[in-house]
ZADO-1210 file (C-alpha; in nm, 4 decimals, padded with zeros to 6 digits):
<atoms>
<atom x="00.9690" y="-00.1604" z="-05.6138" code="MET" pos="1"/>
<atom x="00.7559" y="-00.4456" z="-05.7475" code="TYR" pos="2"/>
<atom x="01.0251" y="-00.7096" z="-05.6843" code="MET" pos="3"/>
<atom x="01.0807" y="-00.5983" z="-05.3246" code="ASP" pos="4"/>
<atom x="00.7082" y="-00.6086" z="-05.2559" code="LYS" pos="5"/>
<atom x="00.6735" y="-00.9609" z="-05.3941" code="MET" pos="6"/>
<atom x="00.9821" y="-01.0850" z="-05.2103" code="VAL" pos="7"/>
<atom x="00.8404" y="-00.9608" z="-04.8797" code="GLU" pos="8"/>
<atom x="00.5072" y="-01.1252" z="-04.9554" code="GLU" pos="9"/>
<atom x="00.6784" y="-01.4566" z="-05.0317" code="ILE" pos="10"/>
<atom x="00.8833" y="-01.4173" z="-04.7143" code="ARG" pos="11"/>
<atom x="00.5655" y="-01.3671" z="-04.5106" code="SER" pos="12"/>
<atom x="00.4587" y="-01.7229" z="-04.6004" code="TYR" pos="13"/>
<atom x="00.7947" y="-01.8881" z="-04.5345" code="GLY" pos="14"/>
<atom x="00.6972" y="-02.1898" z="-04.7424" code="LEU" pos="15"/>
<atom x="00.5691" y="-02.2064" z="-05.0997" code="ILE" pos="16"/>
<atom x="00.4203" y="-02.5455" z="-05.1941" code="PRO" pos="17"/>
<atom x="00.5455" y="-02.6524" z="-05.5365" code="VAL" pos="18"/>
<atom x="00.2566" y="-02.8135" z="-05.7205" code="ILE" pos="19"/>
<atom x="00.2613" y="-03.0457" z="-06.0209" code="LYS" pos="20"/>
<atom x="-00.0949" y="-03.0935" z="-06.1368" code="ILE" pos="21"/>
<atom x="-00.2102" y="-03.3069" z="-06.4295" code="ASP" pos="22"/>
<atom x="-00.5829" y="-03.2412" z="-06.4025" code="ASP" pos="23"/>
<atom x="-00.6977" y="-02.8785" z="-06.3871" code="ALA" pos="24"/>
<atom x="-01.0308" y="-02.9912" z="-06.2388" code="GLU" pos="25"/>
<atom x="-00.8450" y="-03.0723" z="-05.9182" code="LYS" pos="26"/>
<atom x="-00.7007" y="-02.7208" z="-05.8946" code="ALA" pos="27"/>
<atom x="-00.9850" y="-02.5643" z="-05.6961" code="ILE" pos="28"/>
<atom x="-01.0162" y="-02.8336" z="-05.4252" code="PRO" pos="29"/>
<atom x="-00.6361" y="-02.8368" z="-05.4016" code="LEU" pos="30"/>
<atom x="-00.6250" y="-02.4612" z="-05.3509" code="ALA" pos="31"/>
<atom x="-00.8989" y="-02.4885" z="-05.0881" code="LYS" pos="32"/>
<atom x="-00.7017" y="-02.7570" z="-04.9050" code="ALA" pos="33"/>
<atom x="-00.3951" y="-02.5322" z="-04.8917" code="LEU" pos="34"/>
<atom x="-00.6009" y="-02.2353" z="-04.7720" code="CYS" pos="35"/>
<atom x="-00.7793" y="-02.4459" z="-04.5097" code="ASP" pos="36"/>
<atom x="-00.4401" y="-02.5641" z="-04.3877" code="GLY" pos="37"/>
<atom x="-00.3271" y="-02.2053" z="-04.3357" code="GLY" pos="38"/>
<atom x="-00.1013" y="-02.1672" z="-04.6389" code="LEU" pos="39"/>
<atom x="-00.2794" y="-01.9822" z="-04.9217" code="PRO" pos="40"/>
<atom x="00.0143" y="-01.9993" z="-05.1614" code="ALA" pos="41"/>
<atom x="00.1384" y="-02.2227" z="-05.4426" code="ALA" pos="42"/>
<atom x="00.3927" y="-02.2444" z="-05.7201" code="GLU" pos="43"/>
<atom x="00.2251" y="-02.4352" z="-06.0035" code="VAL" pos="44"/>
<atom x="00.4888" y="-02.5842" z="-06.2277" code="THR" pos="45"/>
<atom x="00.4702" y="-02.5734" z="-06.6066" code="PHE" pos="46"/>
<atom x="00.5726" y="-02.9395" z="-06.6200" code="ARG" pos="47"/>
<atom x="00.2252" y="-03.0386" z="-06.7351" code="THR" pos="48"/>
<atom x="-00.0216" y="-02.9201" z="-06.9953" code="ALA" pos="49"/>
<atom x="-00.2739" y="-02.8472" z="-06.7193" code="ALA" pos="50"/>
<atom x="-00.0609" y="-02.5797" z="-06.5497" code="ALA" pos="51"/>
<atom x="-00.2088" y="-02.2760" z="-06.7240" code="LYS" pos="52"/>
<atom x="-00.5703" y="-02.3809" z="-06.6642" code="ASP" pos="53"/>
<atom x="-00.4927" y="-02.4796" z="-06.3052" code="ALA" pos="54"/>
<atom x="-00.3457" y="-02.1348" z="-06.2327" code="ILE" pos="55"/>
<atom x="-00.6454" y="-01.9672" z="-06.3943" code="ALA" pos="56"/>
<atom x="-00.8962" y="-02.1685" z="-06.1900" code="LYS" pos="57"/>
<atom x="-00.7106" y="-02.1154" z="-05.8625" code="MET" pos="58"/>
<atom x="-00.6629" y="-01.7435" z="-05.9237" code="SER" pos="59"/>
<atom x="-01.0261" y="-01.6862" z="-06.0154" code="ALA" pos="60"/>
<atom x="-01.1654" y="-01.8788" z="-05.7197" code="THR" pos="61"/>
<atom x="-00.9123" y="-01.7624" z="-05.4602" code="PHE" pos="62"/>
<atom x="-00.8058" y="-01.4131" z="-05.5732" code="PRO" pos="63"/>
<atom x="-00.6185" y="-01.3417" z="-05.2481" code="ASP" pos="64"/>
<atom x="-00.4054" y="-01.6519" z="-05.2813" code="MET" pos="65"/>
<atom x="-00.0388" y="-01.6035" z="-05.3721" code="LEU" pos="66"/>
<atom x="00.0018" y="-01.8099" z="-05.6889" code="ILE" pos="67"/>
<atom x="00.3155" y="-01.8279" z="-05.8961" code="GLY" pos="68"/>
<atom x="00.4255" y="-02.0273" z="-06.1987" code="ALA" pos="69"/>
<atom x="00.7247" y="-02.2581" z="-06.1752" code="GLY" pos="70"/>
<atom x="00.9490" y="-02.4383" z="-06.4254" code="THR" pos="71"/>
<atom x="00.8989" y="-02.1471" z="-06.6648" code="VAL" pos="72"/>
<atom x="01.1506" y="-02.1895" z="-06.9478" code="LEU" pos="73"/>
<atom x="01.0416" y="-01.9458" z="-07.2199" code="THR" pos="74"/>
<atom x="00.9018" y="-01.5962" z="-07.2616" code="THR" pos="75"/>
<atom x="00.5897" y="-01.7500" z="-07.4140" code="ALA" pos="76"/>
<atom x="00.5322" y="-01.9436" z="-07.0927" code="GLN" pos="77"/>
<atom x="00.5793" y="-01.6217" z="-06.8961" code="VAL" pos="78"/>
<atom x="00.2969" y="-01.4635" z="-07.0970" code="ASP" pos="79"/>
<atom x="00.0729" y="-01.7679" z="-07.0510" code="GLU" pos="80"/>
<atom x="00.1346" y="-01.7801" z="-06.6783" code="ALA" pos="81"/>
<atom x="00.0742" y="-01.4095" z="-06.6182" code="VAL" pos="82"/>
<atom x="-00.2380" y="-01.4114" z="-06.8355" code="ALA" pos="83"/>
<atom x="-00.3705" y="-01.6991" z="-06.6251" code="ALA" pos="84"/>
<atom x="-00.3135" y="-01.5041" z="-06.3031" code="GLY" pos="85"/>
<atom x="00.0357" y="-01.5956" z="-06.1844" code="ALA" pos="86"/>
<atom x="00.1810" y="-01.3234" z="-05.9617" code="LYS" pos="87"/>
<atom x="00.5427" y="-01.4323" z="-05.9875" code="PHE" pos="88"/>
<atom x="00.7645" y="-01.6515" z="-06.2046" code="ILE" pos="89"/>
<atom x="01.0134" y="-01.9180" z="-06.0976" code="VAL" pos="90"/>
<atom x="01.2558" y="-02.0975" z="-06.3274" code="SER" pos="91"/>
<atom x="01.4873" y="-02.3940" z="-06.2599" code="PRO" pos="92"/>
<atom x="01.7870" y="-02.2137" z="-06.4101" code="GLY" pos="93"/>
<atom x="01.8983" y="-01.8653" z="-06.5024" code="LEU" pos="94"/>
<atom x="01.8048" y="-01.7834" z="-06.8613" code="ASN" pos="95"/>
<atom x="01.9082" y="-01.4193" z="-06.9178" code="PRO" pos="96"/>
<atom x="01.6508" y="-01.3780" z="-07.1956" code="LYS" pos="97"/>
<atom x="01.3633" y="-01.4872" z="-06.9710" code="VAL" pos="98"/>
<atom x="01.4897" y="-01.2830" z="-06.6759" code="VAL" pos="99"/>
<atom x="01.5275" y="-00.9642" z="-06.8818" code="ARG" pos="100"/>
<atom x="01.1839" y="-01.0192" z="-07.0363" code="TYR" pos="101"/>
<atom x="01.0259" y="-01.0386" z="-06.6903" code="CYS" pos="102"/>
<atom x="01.2183" y="-00.7416" z="-06.5573" code="LEU" pos="103"/>
<atom x="01.1232" y="-00.5286" z="-06.8568" code="ASP" pos="104"/>
<atom x="00.7577" y="-00.6092" z="-06.7925" code="LYS" pos="105"/>
<atom x="00.7940" y="-00.5671" z="-06.4140" code="GLU" pos="106"/>
<atom x="00.7058" y="-00.9300" z="-06.3498" code="ILE" pos="107"/>
<atom x="00.8689" y="-01.0689" z="-06.0322" code="PRO" pos="108"/>
<atom x="01.1025" y="-01.3566" z="-06.1170" code="ILE" pos="109"/>
<atom x="01.3192" y="-01.5903" z="-05.9114" code="LEU" pos="110"/>
<atom x="01.5562" y="-01.7778" z="-06.1437" code="PRO" pos="111"/>
<atom x="01.7296" y="-02.0948" z="-06.0297" code="GLY" pos="112"/>
<atom x="02.0957" y="-02.0597" z="-05.9332" code="CYS" pos="113"/>
<atom x="02.3347" y="-02.3236" z="-05.8053" code="ALA" pos="114"/>
<atom x="02.6855" y="-02.1909" z="-05.8753" code="THR" pos="115"/>
<atom x="02.8837" y="-01.8717" z="-05.8171" code="PRO" pos="116"/>
<atom x="02.8669" y="-01.8021" z="-06.1913" code="SER" pos="117"/>
<atom x="02.4862" y="-01.8205" z="-06.1804" code="ASP" pos="118"/>
<atom x="02.4768" y="-01.5818" z="-05.8897" code="MET" pos="119"/>
<atom x="02.7074" y="-01.3318" z="-06.0534" code="GLU" pos="120"/>
<atom x="02.4800" y="-01.3318" z="-06.3585" code="GLN" pos="121"/>
<atom x="02.1814" y="-01.2716" z="-06.1298" code="ALA" pos="122"/>
<atom x="02.3559" y="-00.9769" z="-05.9659" code="ILE" pos="123"/>
<atom x="02.4532" y="-00.8374" z="-06.3066" code="GLU" pos="124"/>
<atom x="02.0875" y="-00.8544" z="-06.4093" code="LEU" pos="125"/>
<atom x="01.9915" y="-00.6554" z="-06.0997" code="GLY" pos="126"/>
<atom x="01.8385" y="-00.9351" z="-05.8929" code="LEU" pos="127"/>
<atom x="01.8712" y="-00.9575" z="-05.5169" code="SER" pos="128"/>
<atom x="01.6793" y="-01.2835" z="-05.4598" code="VAL" pos="129"/>
<atom x="01.7237" y="-01.6142" z="-05.6416" code="VAL" pos="130"/>
<atom x="01.5974" y="-01.9673" z="-05.6200" code="LYS" pos="131"/>
<atom x="01.8665" y="-02.2125" z="-05.5039" code="PHE" pos="132"/>
<atom x="01.7946" y="-02.5303" z="-05.6981" code="PHE" pos="133"/>
<atom x="01.8221" y="-02.8205" z="-05.6531" code="PRO" pos="134"/>
<atom x="01.8980" y="-02.7308" z="-05.2941" code="ALA" pos="135"/>
<atom x="01.9901" y="-03.0557" z="-05.1196" code="GLU" pos="136"/>
<atom x="02.1623" y="-03.2005" z="-05.4260" code="ALA" pos="137"/>
<atom x="02.3864" y="-02.8930" z="-05.4328" code="ASN" pos="138"/>
<atom x="02.4922" y="-02.9046" z="-05.0707" code="GLY" pos="139"/>
<atom x="02.1839" y="-02.7627" z="-04.9037" code="GLY" pos="140"/>
<atom x="02.2102" y="-02.5094" z="-04.6262" code="LEU" pos="141"/>
<atom x="02.5903" y="-02.5425" z="-04.5983" code="LYS" pos="142"/>
<atom x="02.6293" y="-02.4338" z="-04.9607" code="SER" pos="143"/>
<atom x="02.3906" y="-02.1428" z="-04.9198" code="ILE" pos="144"/>
<atom x="02.5803" y="-02.0200" z="-04.6153" code="LYS" pos="145"/>
<atom x="02.9120" y="-02.0529" z="-04.7982" code="ALA" pos="146"/>
<atom x="02.7900" y="-01.8697" z="-05.1091" code="MET" pos="147"/>
<atom x="02.6159" y="-01.5968" z="-04.9139" code="SER" pos="148"/>
<atom x="02.9530" y="-01.4899" z="-04.7724" code="ALA" pos="149"/>
<atom x="03.0922" y="-01.3419" z="-05.0976" code="PRO" pos="150"/>
<atom x="02.7490" y="-01.2557" z="-05.2373" code="TYR" pos="151"/>
<atom x="02.6191" y="-01.0583" z="-04.9424" code="THR" pos="152"/>
<atom x="02.3532" y="-00.8794" z="-05.1476" code="GLN" pos="153"/>
<atom x="02.1729" y="-01.2021" z="-05.2387" code="LEU" pos="154"/>
<atom x="01.8920" y="-01.3806" z="-05.0574" code="ARG" pos="155"/>
<atom x="01.7635" y="-01.7243" z="-05.1444" code="PHE" pos="156"/>
<atom x="01.4564" y="-01.9440" z="-05.1863" code="MET" pos="157"/>
<atom x="01.5897" y="-02.3025" z="-05.1712" code="PRO" pos="158"/>
<atom x="01.3850" y="-02.5679" z="-05.3488" code="THR" pos="159"/>
<atom x="01.4517" y="-02.9369" z="-05.3970" code="GLY" pos="160"/>
<atom x="01.4876" y="-03.1761" z="-05.1065" code="GLY" pos="161"/>
<atom x="01.3331" y="-02.9393" z="-04.8540" code="VAL" pos="162"/>
<atom x="01.1151" y="-03.1376" z="-04.6140" code="ASN" pos="163"/>
<atom x="00.9731" y="-03.1304" z="-04.2634" code="GLU" pos="164"/>
<atom x="01.3037" y="-03.2501" z="-04.1170" code="GLN" pos="165"/>
<atom x="01.5190" y="-02.9672" z="-04.2557" code="ASN" pos="166"/>
<atom x="01.2647" y="-02.6886" z="-04.3174" code="LEU" pos="167"/>
<atom x="01.3207" y="-02.5266" z="-03.9792" code="GLY" pos="168"/>
<atom x="01.6984" y="-02.5244" z="-04.0253" code="ASP" pos="169"/>
<atom x="01.6691" y="-02.3550" z="-04.3639" code="TYR" pos="170"/>
<atom x="01.4310" y="-02.0863" z="-04.2405" code="LEU" pos="171"/>
<atom x="01.6487" y="-02.0103" z="-03.9389" code="ALA" pos="172"/>
<atom x="01.9156" y="-01.8686" z="-04.1717" code="PHE" pos="173"/>
<atom x="01.8311" y="-01.4981" z="-04.2294" code="PRO" pos="174"/>
<atom x="01.9447" y="-01.5001" z="-04.5937" code="LYS" pos="175"/>
<atom x="01.6603" y="-01.7385" z="-04.6788" code="ILE" pos="176"/>
<atom x="01.3285" y="-01.5668" z="-04.7493" code="ILE" pos="177"/>
<atom x="01.1241" y="-01.8868" z="-04.7874" code="ALA" pos="178"/>
<atom x="01.1505" y="-02.2448" z="-04.9054" code="CYS" pos="179"/>
<atom x="00.9884" y="-02.4133" z="-05.2003" code="GLY" pos="180"/>
<atom x="00.8786" y="-02.7672" z="-05.1238" code="SER" pos="181"/>
<atom x="00.7068" y="-03.0576" z="-05.2958" code="PHE" pos="182"/>
<atom x="00.5143" y="-03.1213" z="-04.9733" code="MET" pos="183"/>
<atom x="00.2015" y="-03.2024" z="-05.1760" code="VAL" pos="184"/>
<atom x="00.2905" y="-03.5183" z="-05.3631" code="ASN" pos="185"/>
<atom x="00.1331" y="-03.6200" z="-05.6925" code="ASP" pos="186"/>
<atom x="-00.0321" y="-03.9307" z="-05.5491" code="ALA" pos="187"/>
<atom x="-00.2448" y="-03.7327" z="-05.3038" code="LEU" pos="188"/>
<atom x="-00.3600" y="-03.4954" z="-05.5777" code="ILE" pos="189"/>
<atom x="-00.4413" y="-03.7782" z="-05.8184" code="GLN" pos="190"/>
<atom x="-00.6288" y="-03.9652" z="-05.5448" code="ALA" pos="191"/>
<atom x="-00.8230" y="-03.6519" z="-05.4543" code="GLY" pos="192"/>
<atom x="-00.7223" y="-03.6880" z="-05.0899" code="ASP" pos="193"/>
<atom x="-00.7530" y="-03.3199" z="-05.0121" code="PHE" pos="194"/>
<atom x="-00.8160" y="-03.3821" z="-04.6423" code="ALA" pos="195"/>
<atom x="-00.4676" y="-03.5335" z="-04.6180" code="ALA" pos="196"/>
<atom x="-00.3246" y="-03.2334" z="-04.8038" code="ILE" pos="197"/>
<atom x="-00.4904" y="-02.9994" z="-04.5542" code="THR" pos="198"/>
<atom x="-00.3334" y="-03.1884" z="-04.2628" code="GLU" pos="199"/>
<atom x="00.0079" y="-03.1897" z="-04.4295" code="LEU" pos="200"/>
<atom x="-00.0264" y="-02.8166" z="-04.4816" code="THR" pos="201"/>
<atom x="-00.1173" y="-02.7544" z="-04.1179" code="ARG" pos="202"/>
<atom x="00.1856" y="-02.9543" z="-04.0079" code="LYS" pos="203"/>
<atom x="00.4112" y="-02.7567" z="-04.2405" code="ALA" pos="204"/>
<atom x="00.2706" y="-02.4250" z="-04.1161" code="VAL" pos="205"/>
<atom x="00.3337" y="-02.5371" z="-03.7590" code="SER" pos="206"/>
<atom x="00.6994" y="-02.6000" z="-03.8435" code="ILE" pos="207"/>
<atom x="00.7330" y="-02.2638" z="-04.0174" code="VAL" pos="208"/>
<atom x="00.5756" y="-02.0730" z="-03.7297" code="MET" pos="209"/>
<atom x="00.7220" y="-02.2736" z="-03.4422" code="GLY" pos="210"/>
<atom x="00.4403" y="-02.1942" z="-03.1986" code="PHE" pos="211"/>
<atom x="00.5388" y="-02.2645" z="-02.8353" code="GLU" pos="212"/>
<atom x="00.3923" y="-02.1612" z="-02.5024" code="LEU" pos="213"/>
<atom x="00.6317" y="-01.9057" z="-02.3504" code="ALA" pos="214"/>
<atom x="00.4558" y="-01.8184" z="-02.0260" code="HIS" pos="215"/>
<atom x="00.1173" y="-01.7540" z="-01.8680" code="VAL" pos="216"/>
<atom x="00.0403" y="-01.4271" z="-01.6937" code="GLY" pos="217"/>
<atom x="-00.1960" y="-01.4165" z="-01.3937" code="VAL" pos="218"/>
<atom x="-00.3417" y="-01.0918" z="-01.2656" code="ASN" pos="219"/>
<atom x="-00.3063" y="-01.0011" z="-00.8986" code="ALA" pos="220"/>
<atom x="-00.4383" y="-00.6914" z="-00.7235" code="ASN" pos="221"/>
<atom x="-00.1208" y="-00.5790" z="-00.5486" code="SER" pos="222"/>
<atom x="00.2521" y="-00.6373" z="-00.5194" code="SER" pos="223"/>
<atom x="00.2105" y="-00.8318" z="-00.1951" code="SER" pos="224"/>
<atom x="-00.0573" y="-01.0563" z="-00.3470" code="GLU" pos="225"/>
<atom x="00.1555" y="-01.1173" z="-00.6572" code="ALA" pos="226"/>
<atom x="00.4564" y="-01.2130" z="-00.4449" code="LEU" pos="227"/>
<atom x="00.2448" y="-01.4437" z="-00.2276" code="ALA" pos="228"/>
<atom x="00.1012" y="-01.6209" z="-00.5339" code="ILE" pos="229"/>
<atom x="00.4442" y="-01.6566" z="-00.6946" code="ALA" pos="230"/>
<atom x="00.5966" y="-01.7937" z="-00.3731" code="ASN" pos="231"/>
<atom x="00.3142" y="-02.0439" z="-00.3371" code="LEU" pos="232"/>
<atom x="00.3647" y="-02.1653" z="-00.6967" code="LEU" pos="233"/>
<atom x="00.7376" y="-02.1816" z="-00.6362" code="GLY" pos="234"/>
<atom x="00.6836" y="-02.3989" z="-00.3283" code="THR" pos="235"/>
<atom x="00.4310" y="-02.6225" z="-00.5024" code="MET" pos="236"/>
<atom x="00.6276" y="-02.6869" z="-00.8219" code="PHE" pos="237"/>
<atom x="00.9860" y="-02.5975" z="-00.7263" code="SER" pos="238"/>
<atom x="00.9725" y="-02.3044" z="-00.9672" code="PHE" pos="239"/>
<atom x="01.2403" y="-02.0356" z="-00.9261" code="PRO" pos="240"/>
<atom x="01.0854" y="-01.7067" z="-00.8107" code="VAL" pos="241"/>
<atom x="01.2137" y="-01.3794" z="-00.9536" code="LYS" pos="242"/>
<atom x="01.0639" y="-01.0388" z="-00.8796" code="GLU" pos="243"/>
<atom x="01.0604" y="-00.7595" z="-01.1361" code="GLY" pos="244"/>
<atom x="00.9212" y="-00.4068" z="-01.1533" code="ASN" pos="245"/>
<atom x="00.5691" y="-00.4940" z="-01.2659" code="SER" pos="246"/>
<atom x="00.5441" y="-00.8679" z="-01.1979" code="SER" pos="247"/>
<atom x="00.6847" y="-01.1699" z="-01.0200" code="VAL" pos="248"/>
<atom x="00.7833" y="-01.4778" z="-01.2174" code="PHE" pos="249"/>
<atom x="00.7431" y="-01.8263" z="-01.0764" code="ALA" pos="250"/>
<atom x="00.9003" y="-02.0389" z="-01.3469" code="GLY" pos="251"/>
<atom x="00.6748" y="-02.0082" z="-01.6551" code="PRO" pos="252"/>
<atom x="00.4050" y="-01.8169" z="-01.4664" code="VAL" pos="253"/>
<atom x="00.4138" y="-01.4386" z="-01.4531" code="GLU" pos="254"/>
<atom x="00.2052" y="-01.2900" z="-01.1723" code="VAL" pos="255"/>
<atom x="00.1198" y="-00.9257" z="-01.2411" code="MET" pos="256"/>
<atom x="00.1339" y="-00.6809" z="-00.9496" code="LYS" pos="257"/>
<atom x="-00.1827" y="-00.5155" z="-01.0744" code="GLU" pos="258"/>
<atom x="-00.4492" y="-00.6204" z="-01.3280" code="PRO" pos="259"/>
<atom x="-00.3134" y="-00.5892" z="-01.6816" code="TYR" pos="260"/>
<atom x="-00.5074" y="-00.5788" z="-02.0096" code="ARG" pos="261"/>
<atom x="-00.7579" y="-00.8671" z="-01.9826" code="ALA" pos="262"/>
<atom x="-00.9650" y="-00.9788" z="-01.6849" code="ALA" pos="263"/>
<atom x="-00.7697" y="-01.2929" z="-01.6016" code="ASN" pos="264"/>
<atom x="-00.4233" y="-01.2219" z="-01.7360" code="GLY" pos="265"/>
<atom x="-00.2260" y="-01.2927" z="-02.0495" code="HIS" pos="266"/>
<atom x="-00.0668" y="-01.5763" z="-02.2470" code="VAL" pos="267"/>
<atom x="00.2594" y="-01.5458" z="-02.4400" code="ALA" pos="268"/>
<atom x="00.3318" y="-01.7627" z="-02.7441" code="ILE" pos="269"/>
<atom x="00.6833" y="-01.7880" z="-02.8888" code="ARG" pos="270"/>
<atom x="00.7258" y="-01.7824" z="-03.2664" code="VAL" pos="271"/>
<atom x="01.0193" y="-01.8383" z="-03.4999" code="ASN" pos="272"/>
<atom x="00.9692" y="-01.5095" z="-03.6841" code="ASP" pos="273"/>
<atom x="00.7472" y="-01.2360" z="-03.5431" code="LEU" pos="274"/>
<atom x="00.6808" y="-01.0532" z="-03.8718" code="SER" pos="275"/>
<atom x="00.5944" y="-01.3794" z="-04.0494" code="ARG" pos="276"/>
<atom x="00.3621" y="-01.4841" z="-03.7673" code="ALA" pos="277"/>
<atom x="00.1910" y="-01.1453" z="-03.7724" code="MET" pos="278"/>
<atom x="00.1328" y="-01.1771" z="-04.1471" code="ALA" pos="279"/>
<atom x="-00.0059" y="-01.5280" z="-04.0959" code="TYR" pos="280"/>
<atom x="-00.2581" y="-01.4154" z="-03.8353" code="PHE" pos="281"/>
<atom x="-00.3506" y="-01.1020" z="-04.0285" code="THR" pos="282"/>
<atom x="-00.4404" y="-01.3185" z="-04.3299" code="ARG" pos="283"/>
<atom x="-00.6631" y="-01.5204" z="-04.0976" code="LYS" pos="284"/>
<atom x="-00.8491" y="-01.2069" z="-03.9881" code="GLY" pos="285"/>
<atom x="-00.6874" y="-01.1432" z="-03.6482" code="PHE" pos="286"/>
<atom x="-00.5865" y="-00.7906" z="-03.5496" code="ALA" pos="287"/>
<atom x="-00.2961" y="-00.6664" z="-03.3395" code="PHE" pos="288"/>
<atom x="-00.2644" y="-00.3691" z="-03.1066" code="ASP" pos="289"/>
<atom x="00.0225" y="-00.1686" z="-03.2613" code="PRO" pos="290"/>
<atom x="00.0699" y="00.0310" z="-02.9408" code="ASP" pos="291"/>
<atom x="00.1902" y="-00.2860" z="-02.7653" code="THR" pos="292"/>
<atom x="00.4782" y="-00.3566" z="-03.0037" code="MET" pos="293"/>
<atom x="00.8030" y="-00.4036" z="-02.8116" code="LYS" pos="294"/>
<atom x="01.1514" y="-00.3706" z="-02.9576" code="THR" pos="295"/>
<atom x="01.4921" y="-00.4807" z="-02.8346" code="ASN" pos="296"/>
<atom x="01.8128" y="-00.2765" z="-02.8027" code="SER" pos="297"/>
<atom x="01.8804" y="-00.3279" z="-03.1759" code="LYS" pos="298"/>
<atom x="01.5433" y="-00.1824" z="-03.2723" code="GLY" pos="299"/>
<atom x="01.4048" y="-00.5214" z="-03.3735" code="GLN" pos="300"/>
<atom x="01.0394" y="-00.6024" z="-03.3038" code="ASN" pos="301"/>
<atom x="01.0195" y="-00.8776" z="-03.0435" code="VAL" pos="302"/>
<atom x="00.6643" y="-00.8869" z="-02.9045" code="ALA" pos="303"/>
<atom x="00.3098" y="-00.7700" z="-02.9736" code="ILE" pos="304"/>
<atom x="-00.0390" y="-00.8282" z="-02.8313" code="TYR" pos="305"/>
<atom x="-00.3479" y="-00.9289" z="-03.0241" code="PHE" pos="306"/>
<atom x="-00.6155" y="-00.6631" z="-03.0140" code="LYS" pos="307"/>
<atom x="-00.8933" y="-00.8752" z="-02.8638" code="ASP" pos="308"/>
<atom x="-00.8819" y="-01.1022" z="-02.5560" code="PRO" pos="309"/>
<atom x="-00.9761" y="-01.4711" z="-02.5753" code="ILE" pos="310"/>
<atom x="-01.1234" y="-01.6557" z="-02.2765" code="GLY" pos="311"/>
<atom x="-01.0578" y="-01.3668" z="-02.0424" code="GLY" pos="312"/>
<atom x="-00.6884" y="-01.3590" z="-02.1341" code="PHE" pos="313"/>
<atom x="-00.4924" y="-01.1217" z="-02.3537" code="SER" pos="314"/>
<atom x="-00.2663" y="-01.3112" z="-02.5940" code="TRP" pos="315"/>
<atom x="00.0638" y="-01.1986" z="-02.7376" code="HIS" pos="316"/>
<atom x="00.3426" y="-01.3222" z="-02.9615" code="LEU" pos="317"/>
<atom x="00.7084" y="-01.3260" z="-02.8592" code="VAL" pos="318"/>
<atom x="01.0058" y="-01.3592" z="-03.0895" code="GLN" pos="319"/>
<atom x="01.2246" y="-01.6603" z="-03.0037" code="LYS" pos="320"/>
</atoms>
């Protein structure tokens, strides 16, 4: 279904920058800054007269970018946004007329909801994902958790007051598909400081992904050599040594009992959400080896290797 597909695409980004732009000529360098920062997505709000032209310019120049229209209040604005290239619609409140119009035309829409009554209307209209707005002003994550208890079929995209301090907490709750954030402030856009926007974007992506070094794997040629290396590292750094079937761990270092995958070994990187991280790297042109996907006892994907080694090491992602 078109809505399910768009929801999963939005979820794969984790964060949708909410953009208010007054000058459409700044749309292309702004879009480039977001893409360069690793987040090729934006919700351009219809708060200004430049919104339609900005969406059109961004969509034409960066066709693979996920661009939506926000603060859409009327069916006429829906038509303008879609004609300009918007792939989804976001509204601050739930207007049944606008929602039905979008659904009839198979246009993905996330209407704003803040109360149980809003959410019951959304469910009645057949929606399974809504925008929670304004998020922090309406109790933030605590309110979302409370409301998700009776409305188990709903998932949320909180917007309003989401920042680098609370972004990770929001995304850790499984009922939240992504967050909308005014991380790109008007002053930076007006000043044309797109380098600063790129750095802000990189920082935000880092928070969303949560990259951390999990462990380093070193190849040995035999079980005895692996144990000797692990014991030496344990003595040197007071690492605990633990032997397994195929390797010996010395703290954060895994010594393989026989050469595995790459010439030198492997490196494991923890991530907040494996599927989101895989989507992120796929958009950047990296490939994974599907045969290396590991699942846990619940059938959830928890680890996967990149297809190609880097620096003589094979690299893989591990779910936190």
